[in-house]
C-alpha positions as CSV (number, residue, x, y, z in Angstrom):
1,M,-4.8,28.1,13.7
2,V,-6.8,26.3,16.4
3,E,-5.5,27.4,20.0
4,G,-5.7,25.8,23.6
5,K,-5.7,22.5,24.8
6,A,-7.7,19.4,23.7
7,A,-11.3,18.8,25.3
8,P,-11.1,16.5,28.9
9,R,-11.6,12.9,28.2
10,T,-14.7,11.4,29.4
11,S,-14.6,8.8,32.2
12,S,-15.4,6.0,29.9
13,K,-13.0,3.0,29.8
14,K,-13.6,2.4,26.1
15,Q,-10.6,3.4,24.0
16,K,-10.9,5.9,21.2
17,I,-8.5,5.2,18.2
18,L,-8.4,7.4,15.2
19,L,-6.6,5.8,12.0
20,L,-5.4,8.9,10.0
21,Y,-4.3,8.6,6.1
22,A,-4.1,10.8,3.2
23,S,-6.0,9.6,0.1
24,A,-2.6,10.3,-2.3
25,G,-3.3,6.5,-3.4
26,A,-5.5,3.7,-2.3
27,G,-2.7,1.9,-0.1
28,H,-2.9,4.2,2.7
29,R,-6.5,4.0,3.5
30,S,-6.2,0.1,2.9
31,A,-3.5,-0.1,5.6
32,C,-6.0,1.7,8.0
33,A,-9.0,-0.7,7.3
34,A,-6.7,-3.6,7.7
35,I,-5.5,-2.5,11.0
36,M,-9.1,-1.6,12.1
37,Q,-10.4,-5.1,11.0
38,S,-7.5,-6.8,13.0
39,L,-8.5,-4.7,16.0
40,R,-11.9,-5.8,15.8
41,D,-11.3,-9.6,15.1
42,L,-9.3,-9.2,18.2
43,G,-12.3,-8.5,20.3
44,S,-11.4,-5.0,20.7
45,D,-14.3,-2.8,21.8
46,A,-12.5,0.7,21.2
47,D,-14.1,3.3,19.5
48,L,-12.5,2.8,15.9
49,K,-12.6,5.9,13.1
50,V,-10.7,5.7,9.7
51,I,-10.2,9.7,8.7
52,D,-8.7,10.8,5.5
53,I,-7.0,14.3,6.7
54,L,-7.7,15.7,3.4
55,D,-11.3,15.9,4.1
56,F,-10.0,18.7,6.4
57,M,-8.3,20.7,4.1
58,P,-9.8,23.3,1.3
59,R,-11.6,21.2,-1.2
60,V,-9.1,22.6,-4.2
61,F,-5.8,22.0,-2.4
62,S,-6.8,18.4,-1.1
63,R,-7.9,17.2,-4.8
64,I,-4.6,18.8,-6.1
65,Y,-2.8,16.6,-3.1
66,S,-4.7,13.6,-3.6
67,R,-4.6,13.3,-7.5
68,G,-1.0,15.0,-7.9
69,Y,1.2,12.2,-7.1
70,V,-0.3,9.9,-10.0
71,I,-0.7,12.6,-12.4
72,I,2.8,13.8,-11.9
73,A,4.3,10.3,-11.7
74,S,2.3,8.7,-14.6
75,R,2.7,11.8,-17.3
76,Y,5.6,13.4,-16.1
77,P,8.0,10.7,-14.4
78,M,11.3,12.8,-14.3
79,L,9.4,15.6,-12.9
80,W,8.5,13.2,-10.1
81,Y,12.1,11.7,-9.9
82,L,13.5,14.8,-9.5
83,I,11.0,16.0,-6.4
84,Y,11.1,12.5,-4.7
85,E,15.1,12.1,-5.0
86,S,16.1,15.9,-4.3
87,G,15.4,15.1,-0.6
88,S,15.7,11.5,-0.2
89,D,19.0,11.3,1.2
90,L,18.7,10.5,4.9
91,S,22.2,11.4,5.8
92,T,21.2,15.2,4.9
93,F,17.9,15.1,6.8
94,K,16.6,18.2,8.2
95,P,13.9,18.9,10.8
96,S,11.0,20.7,9.3
97,G,11.1,24.2,9.4
98,F,9.1,27.6,10.8
99,W,7.4,28.0,7.5
100,H,6.7,24.2,6.9
101,R,5.0,24.0,10.4
102,V,3.0,27.5,9.7
103,F,1.4,26.3,6.2
104,W,0.2,23.0,7.6
105,G,-0.7,24.1,10.8
106,N,-3.2,26.4,9.2
107,M,-4.0,24.0,6.2
108,L,-4.9,21.3,8.8
109,S,-6.4,23.6,11.6
110,H,-9.9,21.9,11.0
111,L,-8.4,18.5,11.6
112,F,-6.8,19.8,14.8
113,E,-9.9,21.2,15.9
114,M,-11.8,17.7,15.2
115,L,-9.0,16.1,17.1
116,R,-9.4,18.3,20.0
117,N,-13.1,17.5,20.3
118,E,-12.4,13.6,19.8
119,R,-9.8,13.5,22.1
120,P,-8.6,10.1,21.0
121,D,-6.3,7.8,23.2
122,Q,-4.5,6.8,20.3
123,I,-3.8,8.2,16.6
124,V,-2.5,5.6,14.0
125,S,-1.0,7.1,10.7
126,S,-0.6,5.5,7.6
127,H,0.8,8.5,5.6
128,F,3.8,10.7,6.2
129,L,1.7,14.0,6.0
130,S,-1.0,12.5,8.8
131,S,1.8,11.4,11.0
132,W,3.5,14.9,10.8
133,A,-0.3,16.2,11.7
134,A,-0.6,13.6,14.6
135,G,2.9,14.6,16.1
136,Y,1.8,18.2,16.0
137,Y,-1.6,17.8,17.6
138,K,0.4,15.7,20.3
139,R,2.8,18.2,21.0
140,K,0.5,21.2,21.2
141,Y,-2.5,20.0,22.3
142,D,-2.3,16.3,24.2
143,G,0.8,15.2,25.5
144,D,-1.2,12.0,26.6
145,C,-2.1,10.7,23.0
146,T,-0.3,8.0,21.9
147,V,1.0,8.4,18.2
148,S,2.0,5.6,16.2
149,T,3.3,5.6,12.3
150,V,2.7,2.7,9.7
151,V,5.4,3.3,7.2
152,T,4.1,2.1,3.9
153,D,6.9,1.9,1.6
154,Y,9.5,-0.6,1.4
155,G,12.1,2.1,1.1
156,V,12.2,4.9,3.3
157,H,12.1,8.4,2.5
158,P,13.0,11.3,5.0
159,A,9.3,12.5,4.7
160,W,8.7,9.6,7.0
161,I,10.5,11.2,9.8
162,S,8.0,13.1,12.0
163,S,8.7,14.3,15.7
164,D,6.5,13.2,18.7
165,Q,6.1,9.7,17.9
166,D,5.3,6.8,20.4
167,I,5.7,3.6,17.8
168,L,6.7,3.3,14.2
169,F,6.0,0.3,12.4
170,V,8.3,-0.7,9.5
171,P,7.9,-3.3,6.6
172,T,11.5,-4.7,6.6
173,E,14.5,-5.0,8.9
174,Q,16.3,-2.8,6.4
175,V,13.9,-0.3,7.0
176,R,14.4,-0.3,10.8
177,V,18.2,-0.1,10.7
178,E,18.2,3.0,8.4
179,L,15.5,4.8,10.7
180,S,17.3,3.8,14.0
181,P,19.8,7.1,14.0
182,F,16.5,9.4,14.2
183,T,15.1,7.9,17.4
184,S,15.9,11.0,19.4
185,Y,14.1,13.4,16.8
186,L,11.2,10.7,16.3
187,G,10.9,10.8,20.3
188,T,10.7,7.3,20.4
189,S,13.4,4.1,20.0
190,R,10.1,1.5,19.6
191,I,10.6,0.9,15.9
192,I,8.9,-2.2,15.2
193,T,9.6,-4.5,12.1
194,A,6.0,-5.8,11.2
195,G,5.8,-5.6,7.4
196,I,2.9,-4.0,5.6
197,P,-0.7,-4.3,6.9
198,I,-3.2,-5.8,4.7
199,H,-6.5,-7.4,4.8
200,P,-6.3,-10.7,7.2
201,S,-8.1,-12.5,4.1
202,F,-5.1,-12.5,2.0
203,G,-3.3,-15.0,4.4
204,R,-5.9,-17.6,4.7
205,K,-5.2,-21.1,3.2
206,R,-7.6,-21.7,0.1
207,D,-8.6,-24.6,-1.8
208,A,-7.2,-23.1,-5.1
209,R,-8.8,-25.6,-7.1
210,A,-12.2,-25.2,-6.1
211,L,-11.7,-21.5,-6.5
212,K,-10.8,-22.0,-10.1
213,L,-14.1,-24.1,-10.6
214,K,-15.8,-21.0,-9.0
215,Y,-14.2,-18.8,-11.5
216,N,-14.7,-21.1,-14.5
217,L,-11.0,-21.4,-14.8
218,D,-9.4,-24.7,-16.3
219,P,-7.3,-26.2,-13.3
220,D,-4.7,-27.3,-15.4
221,K,-3.7,-24.3,-17.2
222,P,-1.6,-21.2,-15.4
223,T,-3.6,-18.3,-14.6
224,V,-2.1,-14.6,-15.1
225,L,-3.8,-11.8,-13.1
226,I,-3.5,-8.6,-14.7
227,L,-3.9,-5.4,-12.1
228,G,-4.5,-2.9,-14.5
229,G,-6.2,-0.3,-12.6
230,M,-3.0,2.2,-12.4
231,F,-1.6,1.3,-15.8
232,G,-3.8,3.5,-18.0
233,S,-6.1,2.5,-20.6
234,R,-3.4,2.3,-23.4
235,N,-1.2,0.2,-21.6
236,V,-3.7,-2.2,-20.6
237,R,-4.6,-2.6,-24.1
238,E,-0.9,-2.7,-25.1
239,I,-0.2,-5.4,-22.5
240,L,-3.2,-7.8,-23.4
241,L,-2.2,-7.4,-26.9
242,S,1.2,-8.6,-25.8
243,L,0.1,-11.6,-24.0
244,T,-1.7,-13.0,-26.9
245,E,1.6,-14.0,-28.3
246,S,2.5,-15.8,-25.0
247,R,3.6,-19.5,-25.5
248,A,2.6,-20.1,-22.0
249,N,-1.1,-20.8,-22.9
250,A,-2.3,-19.2,-19.8
251,Q,-6.1,-18.2,-19.0
252,L,-5.7,-14.5,-18.0
253,L,-7.8,-12.5,-15.1
254,L,-7.9,-8.6,-15.9
255,V,-9.1,-6.3,-12.8
256,A,-9.3,-3.1,-15.2
257,G,-10.7,-0.6,-12.5
258,R,-11.9,2.2,-14.4
259,H,-10.4,0.8,-17.8
260,Y,-13.3,-1.6,-18.0
261,P,-14.7,-2.7,-20.4
262,V,-11.9,-3.7,-22.7
263,S,-12.5,-3.3,-26.5
264,E,-14.0,-5.9,-28.6
265,R,-10.8,-6.2,-31.1
266,I,-8.7,-7.3,-28.1
267,K,-11.5,-9.8,-27.2
268,E,-11.3,-10.9,-30.8
269,H,-7.3,-11.7,-30.3
270,F,-8.0,-14.1,-27.4
271,I,-10.7,-16.0,-29.3
272,E,-8.5,-16.2,-32.1
273,R,-5.5,-17.9,-29.8
274,G,-7.9,-19.8,-28.1
275,M,-7.3,-17.8,-24.8
276,K,-9.6,-18.2,-21.7
277,Y,-10.0,-14.5,-20.1
278,Q,-12.3,-12.8,-17.7
279,I,-12.5,-9.0,-17.0
280,F,-13.6,-7.3,-14.0
281,G,-13.9,-3.6,-13.3
282,Y,-13.7,-2.8,-9.2
283,I,-13.9,-5.6,-7.2
284,D,-13.8,-6.8,-3.6
285,F,-12.8,-10.5,-3.9
286,M,-9.0,-9.9,-5.0
287,D,-8.0,-12.3,-2.4
288,E,-9.8,-14.9,-4.1
289,L,-8.3,-13.9,-7.6
290,M,-4.8,-13.8,-6.3
291,A,-5.4,-17.1,-4.7
292,V,-6.3,-19.0,-8.2
293,S,-3.4,-17.1,-10.1
294,D,0.0,-18.3,-10.6
295,L,1.5,-14.8,-11.7
296,A,0.8,-11.0,-11.3
297,I,1.4,-8.5,-13.9
298,T,1.4,-5.2,-11.5
299,K,2.6,-2.0,-10.7
300,A,4.7,-1.6,-7.7
301,G,2.4,0.0,-4.9
302,A,3.4,-1.3,-1.3
303,L,-0.2,-2.7,-0.2
304,T,-1.0,-4.7,-3.7
305,T,2.3,-6.2,-3.9
306,S,2.1,-7.2,-0.3
307,E,-1.2,-8.7,-1.1
308,C,0.5,-10.8,-4.0
309,L,3.4,-11.9,-1.3
310,A,0.9,-13.0,1.2
311,S,-0.7,-15.0,-1.8
312,G,2.5,-16.7,-2.9
313,L,2.1,-14.8,-6.0
314,P,5.3,-13.8,-8.0
315,M,4.8,-10.8,-10.0
316,V,6.3,-9.0,-13.0
317,I,6.4,-5.3,-12.4
318,F,5.3,-3.0,-15.0
319,R,6.9,0.3,-15.2
320,P,7.1,1.2,-11.8
321,Y,6.8,4.8,-11.0
322,P,9.9,6.8,-9.9
323,G,10.6,7.3,-6.4
324,Q,8.8,4.9,-3.9
325,E,7.5,2.1,-6.5
326,E,11.0,2.1,-7.6
327,R,12.4,1.6,-4.3
328,N,9.5,-1.0,-3.8
329,C,10.6,-2.8,-6.9
330,D,14.2,-3.3,-6.0
331,Y,13.1,-4.9,-2.8
332,F,11.2,-7.1,-4.7
333,L,14.0,-8.2,-7.1
334,E,16.6,-8.7,-4.5
335,Q,14.0,-10.9,-2.8
336,G,13.7,-13.1,-5.7
337,V,10.0,-12.9,-5.9
338,A,9.4,-10.5,-8.9
339,V,11.0,-9.4,-12.4
340,R,10.8,-6.1,-13.8
341,V,9.8,-5.0,-17.5
342,D,9.8,-1.5,-19.0
343,Q,8.7,-2.0,-22.6
344,I,5.4,-3.6,-23.5
345,S,7.0,-6.1,-26.3
346,G,8.8,-7.4,-23.2
347,V,5.9,-8.4,-21.4
348,S,5.1,-11.8,-22.9
349,Y,8.8,-12.7,-22.9
350,K,8.8,-12.1,-19.1
351,V,5.6,-13.9,-18.6
352,D,6.8,-17.1,-20.5
353,G,10.3,-16.8,-18.8
354,I,8.5,-17.7,-15.5
355,L,5.5,-19.8,-16.8
356,L,7.2,-22.1,-18.6
357,E,9.9,-23.0,-16.3
358,A,8.2,-25.0,-13.7
359,E,11.0,-25.0,-11.2
360,R,11.5,-21.2,-11.5
361,L,7.9,-20.6,-10.9
362,E,7.6,-22.8,-7.7
363,R,10.7,-21.3,-6.3
364,M,9.3,-17.8,-6.8
365,K,6.0,-19.0,-5.2
366,A,8.0,-20.2,-2.0
367,R,9.9,-17.2,-1.7
368,A,6.9,-15.0,-1.8
369,L,5.2,-16.9,1.0
370,E,8.8,-16.5,2.9
371,V,9.2,-12.7,2.3
372,A,5.0,-12.2,3.0
373,R,4.1,-10.8,6.5
374,P,0.2,-12.1,6.4
375,D,-0.1,-11.4,9.9
376,S,1.1,-7.6,9.9
377,S,-2.3,-6.0,10.8
378,E,-2.8,-8.6,13.6
379,E,0.9,-7.9,14.9
380,I,0.1,-3.9,14.9
381,A,-3.5,-4.4,16.5
382,R,-1.8,-6.5,19.1
383,F,0.9,-4.1,19.9
384,L,-1.7,-1.1,19.9
385,L,-3.8,-2.5,22.4
386,E,-0.9,-4.0,24.8
387,S,0.7,-0.4,24.2
388,R,-2.4,1.2,26.3
389,R,-2.5,-1.4,29.1
């Protein structure tokens, strides 16, 4: 374990801000990247770095940690349910124990060595493990460092409660209320309801008709966006086949990620039904595809769903993973911006139930925009800049 205090700060007035995350899912990095972009857009001259703390762990362990959630949640959902829910009751929260501190203190010793050398003015964390590490660093090595946590789930879990924090940014007022009894342990009463940070491009007004022409879409037909990167190849195939039975006469945009390309058999089904479709692999223009779409079929990851809200895009949430995804899904159902489907055979039914009821569709779109926090990353960035003045 690394001992000693952090290196002395240089005399430069330029701030150094490190944005930490753990690559257990893509959303945590996206949140850090969105905050960094907003800091730059606001004209900050700070030295900014986005850092994956798993890069500082032994490679075998970091790979297990990084991939473990998706593997367990997708293949063994009941096991993940037990892991997540067994310690999810905030009323029974207990601070991390001695062996927890010893294990992670040693596992992340290279991270602490890096932080001691970098001597950041601020650390911003978007994952509960990096929040624990940032608080540990502040307590042990540099009490002047400002530590902020950005909670990136719509339902809070005790894992997010770490000591030696200065600011917590939370997605909803309910999460703020649920965390407020723990201010003494957190070390701060500054719990700011700011939403979940997404790239500023998702909140921009768009000429949807012009974008539909850009993507060779019929401006007069509804468009369904299928975010299939987390579904698994079999589910992507079955969802597409189910949609060939839809009565809404929608055109489809599939972002398939690693499951690209799609089989010729499915394409033949689309041709037989006269359905327009486009299929993409990994892309960097998701904001445009969301802007031209009327409905999204997606999992319930917090970052992707927040991007949907900012785009005024209602959601059909397909089989949310147990734990945080189910909590996220519950929130969207409460807000009236999504429906849930757990059976492949019900996908087209859910889609038709929204697209064939114009008033319902418009009501869900309007509600999505009301719930959205498209300026979240900017709000967080402004607060970070003000907090060091």
